[in-house]
C-alpha positions, 0 to 999 in steps of 0.5 A: 353833128349834135353831140360829141364824146369826151374824152379823157385826156381833155380838161377843157369842155368850155373850149370843146362847147363853143367849138361844138356851137360854132361847128353848127352855125351858133357864133357869138360874133353873129348873134344868130341864136333863135331857138337858145341852142346851148351846150350841156356836158353830160356827165357819170359818176366817174367822168364827163360822157359828152357835150351834146347841143340842144334848146334844152335838157331833154333835145340835149339827151336825144342828140346824144343818144343818136349819136352813140355818145350814151351806150354806157347807160343803155338799159338791158333786156331784163331791165325793160321792167323797171319804171325809172328807165327813160326811153330817149333818141329816135328808136325811143331806146330805154335808158337808165339816167340815175347816174347821170348829171349836167356839169355846165350849160355853154352857150355862145355867148359866155 
């Protein structure tokens, strides 16, 4: 599990991020993080969408798409001619990331 959807009743994304990192084997106590993996808190203009793990933002977005966390940004059929769409995930589906941002990057050590 490389990403998890953020429920609207949650308010502490830092704890959720650290738990997600710990479940995937990245603990602050072990000092084991050879690929500099961190959790990215991904949001749109309304709320936090998910927390995804990756060594960079692109990998975190791929993991979020593969775990169905960014379905609200999936482009519809008529939008495929738009050059601003980004192919993401294993299926390289097109996503509109114009309203997506990163609220925080959480490492196992902070």
